[in-house]
N, C-alpha and C positions, 0 to 999 in steps of 0.2 A: 385724277378725276375725283371730286368729292361729292358725297351724297348727303342730303339732309338727314340728320340723326333723329332718333326717337325722342331724345331729350328736348328737341326744339319744338315738338308739337304736343308733348304729354301734358297732362294736368298734374300739378304738384300737390294740390290739396286733395288727398285721397281719403275717402270714406272707408273705414276699415273695421274689422271685428277681431276679437281675440278668441282663443279656443273656448273660453268660458262664457262668452257673450250669449245671453238667453235667446231662444228662438224668436220670441216676440220683439225683442230689441233689434234683431236682424231684419225682421219684416218692417219695423218702423223706420230703420235707416234707409232701406230701399225705397219705401214709399215717400218719405220726407224729402229725400234728395233726388227722387225721380230717376233712379238708376236701375239697371237690370242685373247688377252683380257687384260683388265687392271681395277684396282679398281678406284672408285670415292670417294674422301675424302672431309671432311668439314674443317673448319679453325682449328680444334683441331686434325687433322690427323686421325679422326675416319672414318671408311669406311661406306658410306651411300648407295653404290650401286656398281654394276659391269657392264662393257661393254664388249661385245664380237664382233667378226667379224660378227656374225649373225645379231646383232642389226644394224650395219651399212648397211648390205645388204638389210634389210627391208626398210631402208630409200631410197635406190636406186631403189629397186624393185617396191615400191609403188608410185614412181614419175610418174605422168600421161604422156603418150606419146601424144603430140598435134596432131599427124597424125592418131591416132586411136580413134574410138568412146569410150566414157566414159563407163566403166563397172559399172554395178549396183549389189552390193552385200549387199542389205539392211539387210537381216537376219544375215549374218555373222558379220556385223558391230554392231549388238545389243549385241553380246556376249562379255564377259570380254576380251577374247583373241583378238577378233576383234577390240575392243576399244583400247586395248594396242598397237596392231599393227598399227592402224590408228594414234595414238599419236606419236609413234616412227617415222612414215613416215614423220611427219611434224617437227621433232626435229631439233633444230639448235644448241643445247648445250648438253654437257655430261649429265647434270642433267635431261634433257627431254628424253635422249636416253637410259639411264641406266636401268638395271633391279634391282628391289628392292623387299623385303629386301635381302641383300647380304648373300651368304653362305660363312661362314668363319671357320677357325680353330685357335687354340691357339698355341703359340710356344712350350708350354710344353705338348701338346697332343702327343700321340704316333703316329708313322707312320701308324700303323694298323688302328687307329681311323680315321686318315685323309683319308686313302684309302677307308674306308667304307663310309665316307661322300661324297667323289667324286663319288663313284659308285652309291650311293643312289640318288644323285641329278643330275647325268649324266653331270658333269662338268669336265673340263680339268685342271683347276687351281683354287687355293683357296687363298684369302688374309689371312695372318697370323697376329694375334693380340697378344699384350702383356696383362699383368694383368689389365691394364687400358683401354683396348679395343682400343688401338691405333695401327695403321698399322706399323709392323716391318719387314714384308717380304712377299714373295709370294712363293707358293709351287706348282709344276706341277706334272702331272702323271709321267713324266720322273724322277723327283727328288725322288718320292716315290719308283720307281722301283730299285733305287740303293741299297735298303735293300737286294734285292735278289742277289746282287753281293758279299754278305758276304762269306768269305772262309769257306769251309766245316769244317776245323779243329776248327775255331772260333765258329761255330755253335755247334759242339760237346762239346766244353769246356763250353759253356753257358748252355747246357742241363745237363751236369754232375754236374757242380757247382751250377747252379741256381735251378734245379729241384730235382735232386737226393740228393745232400748233404744239401743244405740250406732249401729246402721246405719239403722234406720227411725224412730228417735226416738218409739217407742211406749211406753205404760205397760207395765210388766213383766207385768201380768195381763190385757192386752188380747187375748191369744191363749192358748188352752189348749195346753200342750205336755206330751205324755205320751211317755215313753221306756221301752220294754220290750225287753231284749236287743238294744239298739242300733237298734231300729225306732222311728222317731219319728212320732207322730201330731199333726198341727197342726189345730186346729179353732177356729172363731170367725168373726166378721164384720169384715172390713176395709173401709176407706173406698174404696180404688181397686184395680182389677185388677192394675195394675203392682206395687203393694205386695205383693199376694198372691204374684205370680210371683217377686218378689225374695226374699220370705221362704222360699219353697220351695227356690229355687235355692241360696241361701246356706246353708240348713240341710243340704242334701245335701253341702256342702263341709266341714262340721264334722268334725273327726277323730273317728273311732269310729262314725259314723252308717252303718248298714247299708242302710237304706231309709227313705223318707219317705212316709207316708200323708197325702195332702192332702184335708182336709175343710173347708178355708177357703172362705168366701163373700165377696162384695164388693158394695158399694152402687153403684159407678159404673164403667163400662167406659171407661177412658181410652186404650185401645190404638189407637184410630183418630184421636185428636186430633192436631192439628198441634203441633210442638215449641214454637211461640210462644204457645200457649193457656195461660192461667193454671193450669189444673188439672194441668198436667204439671210445673210448676216445683216444686221441693222437694228434699228429701234423696235421693229415689229416682232422680233424673234420670240420674246416671252409671251406676247399676246397670241401669236400664231400657235404656239404649243398648247394653249389653253382652249382653243376653239375646237 
């Protein structure tokens, strides 16, 4: 079963900065290209940090107003977050302004893996690296959402060929597969419970699947059998142990 890779949806022309790029140049790049962030790279094109619009806003928000009395936040300035914020408020270059270490993905990572990374770290874009950790692209939330534009018939074909035929060695018509707006309904009678669980689990991982409606039944419950019993041996063994 193959997943679409990040490299297939990423943007290869990446707006970037270096450690010494001036603050105003960073602001100009973001505004001119209408982007919310960019990576910072070293002389080998390796990503050393990222800058977002929020980082620039900190710089402006923390600039003291000469017409107002100076605020005292002694306790806040002693925390790690406070020290980081204070440092960014004085930043004059991208290297001082950036957030590090950067959150990145690789071009050969699946779109599902990239989406999980974005959600986990609550970021809107990820620098994409090659096998030598060099910057080759940028991927955004919008790029990843393109996977859900996959046609229903293409999704159905991927389930029949990738899950039923190649993974479970079943005849292509042994299970009824219906796909509507990315929602997959599986129905039919399978031999073992383990095969039913594998079919549902693998279907959920197909690119473009929004949800799975499980209407499958099974003839034999092999979930409590010992691994050395004959009923458990077969193509589903490896997948069963992963569930």
